[in-house]
C-alpha positions in Angstrom: 15.2 -5.6 -20.1 17.2 -3.0 -22.1 16.7 -0.6 -25.0 13.8 1.3 -23.6 11.3 -1.7 -23.7 8.5 -2.5 -21.5 7.1 -0.9 -18.3 8.6 -0.8 -14.7 6.3 -0.8 -11.8 8.2 0.6 -8.8 6.2 -0.5 -5.8 5.9 -0.5 -1.9 6.8 -4.0 -0.8 3.5 -4.0 1.0 1.9 -4.4 -2.4 4.2 -7.0 -4.0 1.7 -9.9 -3.5 -1.3 -8.1 -4.8 0.6 -6.5 -7.8 2.1 -9.8 -8.7 -1.3 -11.5 -8.7 -2.8 -8.7 -10.9 0.0 -8.7 -13.3 -0.5 -12.5 -13.8 -4.3 -12.3 -14.1 -4.0 -9.6 -16.8 -1.2 -11.3 -18.6 1.1 -8.1 -18.5 4.3 -9.9 -19.4 6.0 -6.7 -20.5 5.8 -5.3 -16.9 8.7 -5.6 -14.5 8.0 -5.3 -10.8 10.5 -3.8 -8.4 9.7 -3.3 -4.7 11.1 -1.0 -2.0 11.0 -2.2 1.6 7.5 -2.6 3.2 8.9 -1.4 6.5 9.1 2.1 5.2 5.4 2.4 6.0 7.0 3.4 9.3 9.7 5.6 7.8 8.0 7.6 5.1 10.9 10.0 4.9 12.9 7.3 3.2 10.4 6.7 0.4 10.9 9.8 -1.9 14.8 9.7 -2.0 14.7 6.0 -2.7 12.1 6.5 -5.5 14.4 9.2 -7.0 17.3 6.7 -7.0 15.3 4.0 -8.7 14.0 6.4 -11.4 17.5 7.3 -12.2 18.5 3.7 -12.6 15.4 3.1 -14.8 16.0 6.0 -17.1 17.0 4.7 -20.7 16.0 1.3 -19.7 12.3 1.2 -19.6 9.8 2.9 -21.9 7.7 3.8 -19.0 7.7 3.8 -15.2 4.7 3.7 -13.0 5.1 4.2 -9.2 2.7 1.9 -7.0 2.7 4.2 -4.0 0.1 6.6 -2.8 1.2 9.7 -1.0 2.0 7.5 2.0 2.9 10.2 4.5 5.8 11.7 2.5 4.3 15.2 2.9 4.6 16.1 -0.7 8.2 14.9 -1.1 7.2 11.9 -3.4 4.9 14.0 -5.5 7.7 16.6 -6.0 10.1 13.8 -7.2 7.4 12.4 -9.5 6.6 15.8 -11.0 10.3 16.4 -12.0 10.4 13.0 -13.6 6.9 13.1 -15.3 6.0 9.9 -13.6 2.4 8.9 -12.4 1.5 7.2 -9.1 -1.5 5.5 -7.5 -4.3 7.9 -6.5 -5.0 9.0 -3.0 -3.2 9.5 0.3 -2.5 5.9 1.2 -3.2 2.2 0.4 -6.4 2.1 2.5 -7.9 4.8 0.1 -7.0 3.1 -3.3 -8.0 -0.3 -2.0 -11.4 1.0 -0.9 -11.7 3.2 -4.0 -10.7 6.8 -3.5 -14.1 8.2 -3.8 -15.7 5.5 -1.5 -13.1 6.1 1.1 -13.5 9.9 1.1 -17.3 9.4 1.4 -16.8 7.5 4.6 -14.4 9.9 6.1 -16.5 10.9 9.2 -17.9 7.5 9.9 -14.4 6.0 9.7 -12.7 8.7 11.8 -12.0 6.4 14.7 -11.1 3.3 12.7 -7.7 1.7 12.5 -7.2 0.0 9.1 -5.5 -3.2 8.2 -4.9 -4.5 4.7 -4.4 -8.2 4.0 -0.7 -7.4 4.1 -0.8 -5.7 7.4 -3.1 -8.4 8.9 -0.5 -10.9 7.8 2.4 -8.9 9.3 0.7 -7.2 12.2 3.2 -8.4 14.9 6.4 -7.2 12.9 4.9 -4.1 11.4 2.6 -2.7 14.0 2.6 -4.4 17.4 6.4 -4.7 18.0 7.5 -1.5 16.3 5.1 0.4 18.6 6.6 -1.3 21.6 3.4 -2.9 22.6 5.0 -6.3 23.2 7.3 -4.9 26.0 5.1 -1.9 27.1 1.3 -2.8 26.9 0.5 0.3 28.9 1.2 2.3 25.7 -2.0 0.8 24.2 -4.1 3.7 25.4 -1.7 6.3 24.1 -1.8 4.8 20.6 -5.3 3.5 20.3 -7.4 5.0 23.1 -9.3 7.1 20.6 -10.0 4.2 18.2 -13.1 2.2 18.3 -12.6 -0.6 15.8 -10.2 -2.3 13.4 -11.4 -2.2 9.8 -9.9 -5.0 7.8 -9.9 -4.0 4.1 -9.7 -7.4 2.6 -8.1 -8.0 -0.9 -8.8 -11.7 -0.8 -11.3 -14.3 0.5 -9.0 -16.0 3.1 -10.5 -17.3 6.3 -7.1 -17.7 7.9 -6.2 -14.1 7.2 -9.6 -12.9 8.5 -8.7 -14.8 11.8 -5.4 -13.0 11.9 -7.1 -9.6 11.6 -9.7 -10.5 14.3 -6.8 -11.5 16.6 -5.1 -8.2 15.9 -8.2 -6.3 16.8 -8.5 -8.3 20.0 -5.0 -7.5 21.0 -5.6 -3.8 20.6 -8.9 -4.2 22.5 -10.9 -2.9 19.7 -13.9 -4.0 17.7 -13.6 -5.7 14.4 -15.1 -5.1 10.9 -14.2 -6.7 7.7 -14.8 -5.1 4.3 -14.0 -7.0 1.1 -12.5 -4.4 -1.3 -10.7 -6.7 -3.8 -7.9 -4.7 -5.3 -9.8 -1.5 -5.8 -8.1 1.3 -7.9 -4.9 -0.7 -7.9 -6.4 -3.1 -10.4 -7.6 -0.1 -12.6 -4.2 1.5 -12.5 -2.4 -1.6 -13.7 -5.0 -2.2 -16.5 -4.0 1.0 -18.0 -0.3 0.1 -18.3 -0.6 -1.7 -21.7 -1.7 1.6 -23.3 1.8 3.0 -22.7 3.8 -0.1 -23.4 6.5 -0.1 -25.9 
């Protein structure tokens, strides 16, 4: 797409499936989705510089860019980039909040203090993004250091998927934690994407 037409959604790769589904449901054919690596959940210092590079690439090509990241542990670096560029992002500190709905997530703050959250994406990729990167496959004794203060895994489910629910249950069992499933759907992500046509060229 050239000539300042359409909207670019620059997203975390962990949201690719969900954003793709929502764009299809809402018929947003003028929206282009571009994703950065999902593994950067574990390396948040890489997010802001990469977003800055992608925004520079998009300048003069798209009429509008929307960044489908929350704050995501960047310690203000992402918001500084977006403020300079005049670009909006998803609300809240992380994907658990916007899938739950930012207000609902904040309201449960104390009750969820000892919960470890999984989205559908993290349930699907628990081994490669959580278990192995933390070294628990080789050093199970580290479990208490990482998860000794947690009580349960809370699966924030975007879809009704029995197989994925079983994956999340197995993840909780591997961590020696209780399990709770909450169906959130797409939460604030859906609302943010619905607003994109208002600014389309």
